[in-house]
NUMI-354106 format. One record per atom (N, C-alpha, C): x negated, y negated, z negated. Coordinates in steps of 0.05 Angstrom, whole numbers, plus 5000, padded with zeros to 4 digits. Example, Ala and Ser with C-alpha at 12.3 -4.5 7.8 and 13.67 -1.06 7.14 Angstrom:
2
473651144844/475450904844/473650664844/474350454858/472750214857/474249994843/
% end
This chain:
434
482959585084/482859395107/482359115097/480258985106/479658725096/481258515111/481158265101/482758045113/481757985141/479158025147/478157955174/479058155195/479458415187/480258625206/483258635211/484858495196/487658495200/488458325224/490558415238/491358285262/492658015257/492657835276/493957575273/496957605266/498257805278/501157845273/501657915243/499758085232/500058155204/499757915186/497757745192/497257515176/499557315179/500757295203/502957115206/505357205190/505957475191/508157575176/507657545146/505157585137/504557555109/504957265100/504157075117/504556795110/507456715110/509056835128/511956775128/513256885103/512657135095/513857245071/512957095046/510456995046/509556835024/511056575022/511656455045/513256205045/516156265036/517256495044/519956565035/520056605004/518056734994/517856784965/517556514950/515956334961/515456084947/517955904948/519355904971/521555714975/524155804961/524756064963/527456154955/527456354932/525156454924/525056654902/523656554877/521556394881/520056304858/521656084843/522356134818/523855954801/526355864816/527856054827/530255984843/532355844826/532555914800/534655794784/533455594764/531255474772/530055264755/531855014754/531654874732/533354634728/531954404742/533254304763/532154084779/534453884784/534953714765/537253524769/536653324791/538753254806/538453054827/538152774816/535952634821/535652364810/537452164825/538151944812/539651734825/538051594846/539351454864/537951294884/536351074871/534250994884/532650774874/534150514879/533950324860/535250064863/534049904886/531549974895/530249834916/530649964944/532250184945/532650314970/534350134989/534050185015/535350005034/538350005032/539550245026/542450255025/543550105001/542250134978/543249994953/542649694955/540449624966/539649344967/541449174985/542749305005/544449155023/547249105012/547949244990/550649214979/550948954964/553348824966/553748574952/554448614922/553448444905/554248454877/552448644861/551548544838/549748704821/551248944809/553748904803/555249124791/555649354810/556149294836/556449504856/553849644860/551649494861/549049624865/548249804842/549049734818/548449914795/549950174797/552350174807/553850414810/553250574835/552250434855/551650564881/549350754879/547750744858/545450924856/546451214851/548951244843/550151514839/551751604863/551451474885/552951544909/552451834918/550051944918/549652224926/551152414908/551152364882/552552544863/555552534869/556552294874/559452274879/560152414905/558452394925/558952524951/559052834948/557152944933/557153234929/559553324913/560353174893/562753254877/565253224894/565353024912/567653004929/567853244948/565653334959/565653564976/566453814961/565653834935/566454054918/569454054915/570653814910/573553794908/574953874934/573753794957/574953864982/574954164987/572754304979/572754594982/574754724963/575154614939/577154714921/579954674932/580554444943/583154384954/583654564979/581654604995/581954765019/582455055012/581055154992/581455434984/584255464972/585155274956/587755294944/589955274964/589655094983/591755055003/591955295023/589655415030/589755635049/590855895037/590855925011/591756164997/594456124984/596055934993/598755904983/599055704961/596855614949/597055414928/597855514901/597855774896/598555884870/596155854851/596655934826/594655904805/592256084810/592756334820/590456514825/588656394847/589956274867/588356154889/586755924879/587855774860/586355544848/583955644833/584355864817/582055974802/579956084821/580856214842/578956324861/577456104876/578755874881/577355654894/575255514877/575355574851/573255454833/570455564839/570355804851/567755924856/566155764877/567255724901/565755564921/565455274912/567455164898/567054894889/564854874868/564555074851/562455074831/559655104844/559455254866/556855274879/556055004891/557954854901/557254584912/556354404890/557754404867/556954234845/554254324833/553654584836/551254694824/548754584838/549054494863/546754384877/545654134864/547154004847/546153764833/544053834812/544054084802/542254144780/540454384786/541454584802/539854814809/540254874839/538954724856/539554744885/539155014898/536755134893/536155394906/537955614894/538455604868/540255794856/543055764867/543855524874/546555484885/546755624912/544655624928/544755764954/545156064950/543656184932/543856474927/546656534916/547656374898/550356424886/552456394908/552156204926/554056174948/554056404967/551656504974/551356724993/552456984981/551657034956/552457294943/555357304935/556557074930/559357064922/561257064946/560257024970/561957004993/563657254998/562557494998/564257735003/566357774981/565657724956/567657764935/569957564937/569357314944/571457114947/573257194971/571957284993/573557365016/575357605011/574357804996/575958034990/578257964971/577657814949/579657744930/581757564941/580957394960/582957214972/584557344994/583657585003/584957725025/584757585052/582557435056/582257285081/580857445102/581957685109/580657855128/580757745156/582657575161/582757455188/580657235192/579257155171/577156945172/574557045159/573957295166/571657425154/568957315165/566857275149/566657345121/567057105102/567656865114/568056635096/571056555096/571956505072/574556375070/574356085077/576555945082/576355655089/574755495068/575455535043/573955385022/571055475020/570555735023/567755835023/566155735046/567455715070/566155615093/565055335089/566755155079/565854885074/563854875052/564155035031/562355035009/559555125017/559355355032/556755455040/555355255059/556855135077/555654945095/554554705080/556154615060/555254385043/552854465026/552854705015/550554784998/548054795014/548054915038/545554925054/544654645062/546454465068/545654195075/544354045052/545654065028/544553925005/541954044996/541654304996/539154434989/536954355008/537554345034/535554265053/534653975049/536553805042/535753525035/534053505011/534453694992/532953674967/530253834968/529753984989/527354144990/525654055014/525454225034/523754155058/524754315082/523854245106/524954385130/524554685130/522254775119/521855065119/523955215103/524855095081/526955225065/529555235081/530155025097/532555025113/532455255133/530155305145/529855515165/530355785151/529255835127/529756085113/532656115106/533955905097/536855935089/538556005114/537955885137/539455945160/538956235169/536456325167/535756605175/537156805157/537256755131/538556935112/541656935117/542756695123/545556685129/546256835155/544456815175/544856955200/544657255195/542757345179/542557635173/544957735158/545957575139/548357655125/550757665143/550957475162/553157475181/553157715199/550757785209/550558025226/551258275210/550458295185/551058535169/554058555164/555258345156/558158355150/559758395175/558958275197/560458305222/560258595232/558058725227/557559005237/558859215219/558559185192/559259395174/561759335157/562459085153/564559025134/566958885147/566958825172/569158665183/571658825187/571559095190/573859265193/575459185218/574159085238/575559025263/576858755263/576758605241/578058335241/576158135255/577357905260/575757685272/573757575252/571757445263/569657335246/569157045252/568556885231/567856605235/564856555232/563256775234/560356755232/559156575254/559956605279/558756435300/559156135294/561556065284/562055785277/560255695255/559955865235/558155795212/555255765222/554255945238/551555925247/551055685265/553055625282/552655385299/552755125283/554755095266/554954845251/552654815231/551855035219/549655015200/547054955214/546655065238/544255015253/544054715261/546354595269/546354315276/545754145251/547154215229/546854055204/543954075194/542854315194/540154355183/538054235202/538654235228/536754105247/536653805242/538953685238/539053395233/537653335207/538153495186/536853445160/533853475163/532953675177/530053725180/528753485195/530153385215/529053155229/528852915211/530852875194/530752655175/528452685156/528052935145/525952975126/523152945139/522853045164/520353015177/519752725183/521752575191/521352285196/520652145170/521952215148/521352085123/518552145113/517752405116/515052475108/512952335125/513552315151/511652185169/511351885162/513651755156/513551475148/512051435122/512451615103/510951585078/508051625082/507351815099/504451865105/503251625118/504751505137/503651265151/503351035131/505350995114/505150785094/502750825075/502451085067/500151135050/497451085064/497351165090/494951115105/494450815109/496650665114/496350375117/495350255091/496350355068/495450245043/492450295038/491650545045/488750615042/487050445061/488150405086/486650245105/486349955097/488549855086/488549575077/486549545053/486549745035/484649735013/481849745022/481249925041/478549945051/477749695066/479649585081/479049335096/478449105077/480049085056/479448885036/476748915022/476149175016/473549225003/471249155022/471549235048/469449175067/469148875071/471448735072/471348445075/469948315052/470548415027/469248305004/466248345005/465348585013/462448635015/461148455036/462548425058/461448245079/461147965070/463147865055/463047595045/460847555025/460547755008/458347744988/455647745001/455347905023/452847905037/452347635050/454347515062/453947255074/453147045053/454447065029/453646875008/450846914999/450047174997/447247234989/445247125010/445947145035/444147045056/443846735054/446146605050/446146315049/444646205024/445046345002/443746244977/440846324975/439946494993/437146574992/435246334994/435746165014/433945935017/433945754993/436345714981/436445544957/434845664934/435245914928/433846034906/430846064912/430246134937/427346164944/425945904942/427245684949/425945414946/425245354917/427145404899/426645344871/424445524860/424445784867/422445964857/419645884868/419645794893/417045704904/415945464890/417745274884/416945034869/415845104841/417245304828/416245384802/413445504804/413045674824/410345804827/408245594833/408845404851/406845204858/406145024834/408244934820/407744764797/406244914774/406845164771/405445324750/402445354757/401845374783/399145404791/397645134789/398944914795/397644654795/397544524767/399244614749/399344484722/396744484707/395244704706/392744684690/390744484701/390844414727/388944224737/389643934731/392043894721/392943624714/392243554685/391243754671/390543704642/387543734640/386243544627/383343564623/382743764601/380943944608/380144154590/382544294577/384244424593/386644564581/385744794564/387244854543/386545094527/386945344543/385545554535/385645814549/388445934548/389845894525/392545994522/394445864542/394045604546/395745464565/395345564594/392845604601/392245714628/393445984632/393346154611/394546424613/397546404616/398746214601/401646184602/402546094630/401145904642/401845814668/401346034689/399246184685/398646414704/400846624702/401846674678/404046864675/406546764688/407146494685/409446384698/409246414728/406946354739/406646374768/406946664777/405746854763/406047134771/408947224771/410347144750/413247224748/414847094770/414246834777/415746704798/415246834825/412646904830/411947034856/413247314857/413247454835/414547724834/417547704839/418847504826/421747464830/422347394859/420647224870/421147144898/420747384917/418847554911/418447794928/420847984926/421848024901/424148204897/426648084911/426847814910/429147694922/429147744952/426847714965/426647754993/427048055000/426148234983/426448514988/429448594987/430848484967/433748554964/435248434987/434548184995/435948065018/435548235043/433148345046/432648515070/434348765070/435248865047/437049095046/439849025056/440848795047/443648715055/443748575081/441548505093/441648355118/442048555141/443848475160/444248635183/441848635201/441648835219/439248855236/439048625255/441448535264/441448315284/441648045272/441348025245/441547765232/438947605235/439347355241/437047165244/437446935224/435446885209/435546675189/435946405204/437646225193/438045965206/435545795204/435045655226/432745475226/433345215211/435745115212/436444865199/436944905169/436644705153/437344725124/440244785120/440844905097/443644965091/445144705087/447744695096/449244445094/450044375066/450344115061/451144015035/453643835038/454543725016/456943555017/456243295032/453743215033/453042975048/453543015078/453743265087/454243315115/457143345121/458843275102/461743315105/462943145128/461842905132/462942735153/462442855181/460142985185/459643115210/461643345214/462243495193/464143715195/466943615203/467843395190/470443285197/470543185225/468343075235/468242975263/468543205282/467143425276/467443665294/470243775293/471543775270/474243875268/476143695283/475743435282/477443255298/477143295328/474743355336/474243415365/475743665373/476043855354/477444105360/480444075360/481443845352/484343795353/485743775327/484343775304/485643755278/485143475267/487243315263/486943055251/486343085221/484242955212/483342985184/482842715172/483042705146/482242465131/480942565105/479142395094/477642475071/477942265049/478142365024/478242185001/476342294980/474642114970/472642184950/473242014925/473542144902/473942004877/471742084857/471341904838/469241944818/466541854828/464641874810/461941784816/460441994831/459741934856/458342134872/455542174861/454842424857/452242494846/451142744859/448642794856/447443034867/448043274849/449043484862/449743734848/447743944854/447744164839/445944384846/446444484874/444344564888/444544634916/446544864921/446645054902/448645274906/451445174904/452044974887/454744864885/455344704910/453444544919/453844384943/454444564967/452944774970/453344954993/456045094991/456845194968/459345324965/461745134969/461544894959/463644694963/463944634993/461744595007/461844545035/463144775050/462345025043/463445255057/466445285052/467345225028/470145245021/471845055038/470844805040/472244605056/472144685085/469944785094/469644875122/471645095129/471845295111/473645515116/476545435115/477245255096/479945165094/480845005119/479044845130/479644705155/479844895179/478145105179/478245305200/480945445200/481845515175/484545645173/486745465183/486545205178/488545015188/488445005218/486145015230/485945015259/487245265271/486745495259/487745745270/490745775265/491645735240/494345805233/496345565234/495345325236/497145095237/496244895258/496144985283/495244805305/497144565307/496044335312/497544095315/498143955288/497244065266/497743945240/495643735233/495943605211/493943425200/493043525173/490543475167/489343575142/488143345126/488143385100/486943185082/485043335063/482643225061/480543335045/480043145022/480243254997/479743094973/477443214957/475443054951/473243134935/473142964910/473243094886/473342944861/470943014844/469342814839/467042854821/467942784792/468042984775/468842944747/466543014729/466942974703/464743014684/463943304683/465843484684/465143764680/464643924705/464843794729/464343944753/465443784777/466343934797/467343814822/469943954830/471943794838/474543894846/474843854876/476044054889/476444054918/479444104924/480443964943/483144014952/483343964982/484244164996/484644145025/487544225031/489144045041/491944095047/492544015075/494044185089/494844125117/497944135119/498943985139/501843985143/502744235159/505344255163/506344475178/505544465207/505144685221/504344675249/506644575267/505944485290/508044395309/509244645322/511844625328/513244855339/512344915368/511244725382/510544765410/507844915413/506344935391/503745065393/503845325378/502845535390/502845805378/500345845361/500645925335/498245975319/496746215329/494146205325/492446435333/492046605308/492046875312/491647055289/488847045278/488547065253/485947075240/485347345229/482847385221/482047645210/482747685181/483547465167/484347485139/482047485120/479647405129/477347405112/476847135097/478146925107/477546665096/478146625067/480546695058/481346665030/479546835013/478947085022/477147255006/474447135002/473347015023/470646895021/470746655002/472846485004/472946254986/473246334957/474946534952/475246624924/472646744913/471146884930/468647004921/466646784914/466546574930/464646354923/465346224897/467946164894/468846034869/468346214845/468946474848/468646654825/465646674818/463946674838/461046694833/460046454816/461346224818/460545994803/462345944779/463846144771/465646134747/467745914750/468645874774/470745674779/473545804782/475445634789/478245734793/479145624820/480945774832/481945694859/484745794862/486345634877/489045704885/489345654915/490845834928/491345804957/494245894961/495945704969/498845764971/500145574990/502445655001/503945475019/505145245004/505545025017/506844795005/509844805011/511344634997/514244625001/514944515028/513144365040/513744245067/513044425090/512044675084/511344855105/508344855112/506744705098/503944705103/502444905085/499944845080/498345025063/496344855047/495844945022/494144785004/492044974991/489644884991/487445024978/486244844957/486244924932/484944764911/482844934897/480744804889/478544944874/477244754855/476344864833/474744714814/472244874807/469944754811/467344884805/466044744782/465644874760/464444744737/461444704742/460444484732/457644414735/456644314708/454544444697/453444364671/452144084674/452543914655/451243654657/448243674656/446943494671/444043494673/442843414646/440643534637/439543454611/438443174612/438943034590/437942754589/434942744586/433642564599/430742524598/430142284581/428042314565/427242094548/425341904563/425841654562/424141454575/421941364556/419641344567/417341254552/416440974561/415740814544/414940544552/411940544557/
% end
């Protein structure tokens, strides 16, 4: 009979038996020590004092050993407190302690030792569990369920129920039984444990999914920002490549009777410039969105900074500007990136710190240009608007592209500060001819 012709009931039973074998029979007595609590767990972190927190990580072990002592005391007290009763009480107490190192094996040992303990203790009026064995078996199932999974808890309860029915039917000898109490209390305890495990697994899955989502969102944001930068820099690079091509084509006509080698060299330069410009436009077409339209106006530069600040003031953000150093013309890519960094920093201040004031500092130094945008804390009467979280990523990407450094962090006064330095190579000196 093939797998396809078998009935659904048969496949269900086969899957159930496979789960039973995997949960309670496969490596049942394997060594699985209970690890201590994490120092970052919520219970340990709330405790006062470093010394108490260091010892609190062993709280589960102490709890299990305390329950083992309780089962030993209960067994000894219920059997008269003599030495034989004390020795007999070591069996259920040992099964509880065994859950710390061999949890599944502790369940089997507790279940199989129950009739022997009951017979030797003479507890026929409390069949099939003696008082100490009752507490021990209930504790063992609860601890094993906490250390495994809900399916294992269901199998343990089913086996305990089957054992209870067998002993009540064939071995009780007409005495009373405490099996209903065991099945009810164990069902409640295992149900609570299973709900805790399911909730914990669901929370971990949600956290893992959120981590993956945040990673993918960050990656997508980075790609979008790189695409935007590529679009903006296209005009700058295309302009320079066009100038190179035009000058290479016109250069031979400026020299009287140019050598053939010079004409070939300029022709090669022009061909390479035109080819590079074609490839640049082709690559930009790949990363450009279908609904993207190239801007008609030239890309903004630092000379347009006053217009930006005026627009920001009209939007409700008080700003001031300070420029230090000798103002000079920078490469167009640096000018564009510096402008966009200041623009994004001011936009963040508008969104996240409404009612604040901002200060923009531009420093022209020998090795490059320094930028600093700092805003004060927002006013309490105005509610900040949420942002998409793309601004810092875009600014970092621009600075990284130009081999610069950037910091973005809150200030001690409750505001926010963005600083960046973009290195700029000094322009080559030109020789003057008289």
